C-alpha positions in Angstrom: -0.7 15.5 -18.6 2.9 14.6 -18.0 5.1 14.4 -21.1 6.0 10.8 -20.1 2.6 9.5 -19.2 1.9 7.6 -22.4 5.5 6.5 -22.8 5.6 5.1 -19.2 2.3 3.3 -19.7 3.5 1.5 -22.9 7.3 1.2 -22.6 7.4 -2.1 -20.6 7.1 -5.3 -22.5 5.8 -8.7 -21.4 8.6 -11.2 -22.4 5.8 -13.8 -23.1 4.7 -11.7 -26.1 8.1 -11.4 -27.7 10.1 -13.6 -30.1 13.7 -13.8 -31.1 14.8 -13.3 -34.7 17.9 -13.7 -36.8 18.9 -11.9 -39.9 21.6 -12.3 -42.5 25.0 -11.5 -41.3 24.4 -13.0 -37.9 22.3 -10.2 -36.5 19.8 -11.3 -33.9 17.4 -9.5 -31.6 14.0 -9.5 -29.9 10.7 -8.5 -31.6 7.4 -7.6 -30.2 4.5 -9.8 -31.3 2.2 -7.5 -33.3 -1.1 -8.5 -31.7 0.2 -7.8 -28.3 1.0 -4.3 -29.5 -2.6 -3.9 -30.8 -3.8 -5.0 -27.3 -1.6 -2.5 -25.5 -2.7 0.3 -27.8 -6.3 -0.7 -27.2 -5.8 -0.7 -23.5 -4.2 2.7 -23.6 -6.3 4.6 -26.2 -9.5 2.5 -26.8 -10.6 0.6 -29.9 -8.8 1.0 -33.2 -10.5 3.7 -35.3 -11.7 5.5 -32.2 -8.7 6.0 -30.0 -5.9 5.1 -32.4 -5.3 4.0 -35.9 -3.5 4.5 -39.1 -4.1 6.0 -42.6 -3.8 4.1 -45.9 -0.3 2.7 -46.3 1.9 3.6 -49.2 4.1 0.9 -50.7 7.2 1.2 -52.8 8.8 -1.7 -54.6 12.5 -1.5 -55.3 14.8 -3.8 -57.2 17.6 -5.2 -55.0 20.9 -7.0 -55.8 21.1 -10.4 -57.5 17.4 -10.4 -58.6 15.9 -9.7 -55.2 12.9 -7.4 -54.9 12.2 -5.3 -51.8 9.0 -3.6 -50.7 9.0 -0.6 -48.4 5.8 0.6 -46.6 5.3 4.1 -45.2 2.2 4.6 -42.9 0.9 7.6 -41.0 -0.5 6.6 -37.6 -2.4 8.6 -34.9 -3.6 8.3 -31.3 -6.2 10.1 -29.2 -7.1 12.5 -32.0 -6.6 12.0 -35.7 -4.5 15.2 -35.8 -1.9 13.6 -33.6 0.0 12.0 -36.4 3.4 10.3 -36.8 4.9 8.1 -39.4 6.7 4.7 -39.6 8.6 2.9 -42.3 8.9 -0.8 -42.6 10.2 -3.2 -45.2 10.6 -6.8 -46.4 11.7 -8.9 -49.4 9.1 -9.8 -52.0 11.7 -11.9 -53.8 14.7 -13.3 -51.9 17.7 -15.4 -53.0 19.2 -18.3 -51.2 21.5 -21.2 -52.3 18.7 -22.8 -54.2 17.9 -19.6 -56.2 15.1 -17.0 -56.1 11.9 -17.4 -54.3 8.9 -15.2 -53.5 7.0 -14.3 -50.3 3.3 -13.6 -50.8 3.1 -12.0 -47.3 5.9 -9.5 -47.8 3.5 -6.6 -48.2 1.7 -7.5 -45.0 5.0 -7.9 -43.1 6.2 -4.5 -44.4 3.0 -2.9 -43.2 3.2 -4.6 -39.8 6.8 -3.5 -39.5 5.9 0.1 -40.4 3.1 0.3 -37.8 5.3 -1.1 -35.1 8.1 1.4 -36.0 5.6 4.3 -35.9 4.2 3.4 -32.5 7.6 2.9 -30.9 7.8 6.7 -31.0 5.1 6.9 -28.4 6.8 4.2 -26.3 5.5 0.8 -27.4 8.2 -1.8 -26.8 10.7 1.0 -25.8 12.6 -1.4 -23.5 13.3 -3.7 -26.4 14.5 -0.8 -28.7 16.6 0.6 -25.8 18.4 -2.7 -25.5 17.1 -3.6 -22.0 16.1 -7.0 -23.2 19.8 -7.8 -23.6 19.9 -7.9 -19.8 18.6 -11.2 -18.5 17.9 -9.7 -15.1 15.7 -7.1 -16.7 13.8 -9.8 -18.6 13.3 -11.8 -15.3 12.0 -8.6 -13.7 9.5 -8.1 -16.5 8.4 -11.8 -16.3 7.6 -11.3 -12.6 5.8 -7.9 -13.3 3.6 -9.4 -16.0 3.0 -12.7 -14.3 -0.7 -13.4 -13.7 -1.7 -12.3 -10.2 -2.3 -15.3 -8.0 -5.4 -15.2 -5.8 -4.9 -16.6 -2.3 -7.4 -18.3 -0.1 -9.9 -16.2 1.9 -9.8 -15.6 5.6 -12.7 -18.0 6.0 -10.8 -20.7 4.1 -7.7 -20.1 6.2 -9.8 -20.6 9.3 -11.2 -23.8 7.8 -7.7 -25.2 7.4 -6.8 -24.2 10.9 -9.8 -25.9 12.3 -9.1 -29.0 10.3 -5.5 -29.2 11.6 -6.6 -28.6 15.1 -9.4 -31.3 14.8 -6.9 -33.9 13.4 -4.1 -32.8 15.7 -2.1 -32.1 12.6 0.9 -29.6 12.8 0.3 -26.5 10.7 4.0 -26.2 10.2 3.9 -29.4 8.1 1.4 -27.7 5.8 3.6 -24.6 5.5 6.7 -26.7 4.7 4.9 -28.9 2.2 3.3 -26.0 0.3 6.4 -23.8 0.7 4.5 -20.8 2.2 5.1 -18.7 5.2 1.5 -18.6 6.4 -1.7 -20.4 5.4 -3.0 -17.1 4.0 -0.3 -17.4 1.3 -1.9 -20.6 -0.1 -3.2 -20.1 -3.6 -7.0 -20.4 -3.9 -6.6 -23.1 -6.5 -4.7 -25.2 -4.0 -7.3 -25.1 -1.2 -9.2 -28.3 -1.9 -6.0 -30.2 -2.6 -4.6 -28.9 0.7 -7.7 -30.0 2.6 -7.4 -33.5 1.1 -3.7 -33.7 1.7 -4.1 -32.8 5.4 -6.7 -35.5 5.8 -4.6 -38.1 4.1 -1.4 -37.2 6.0 -3.3 -37.2 9.3 -4.6 -40.7 8.5 -1.1 -41.9 7.8 0.1 -40.5 11.1 -2.7 -42.2 12.9 -1.9 -45.6 11.3 1.8 -45.2 12.1 1.0 -44.6 15.7 -1.5 -47.4 16.0 
């Protein structure tokens, strides 16, 4: 197996499954949505517990400045075989301070754990393009949007022939269909637009007939 096979399979990120974030001090960036990471790992390795997974997390609570309390999580993860282990560390604030005073977050441990798992699996390539700064390039993001866009199924050859026969029977210019639908050939028409195109041709042909009457 190529050393880069797993990395190459996991390194590209669908922008639809990311979210922006901001932190104190004006730092902002892009984060991968956790459940999409789970989906990508399942696609690559199989169900969790069989093809990939993690061991019991370890938590460490630390007192911060001004009464804040931090939690750090360390977790050992694996893929393919449970001997293929690697670690990740994540953290969050259990108690934070803002201008109104101290407040607690009852999901801080969960966030720290999720952060730790994500940081571990980035070592095998998950979300590598985000961590390598490629999401700072709008052209790269647009490229990924196109790459991950749902594949559009076009009409069949039989449906194309049906459209051709309809145009011929109604003496309706095929070029008008191409222009209206912004396609180069009838075969480029999305399958979901077939019925609508048939109706549109019929309606437009009737208008032409009325105008010429």
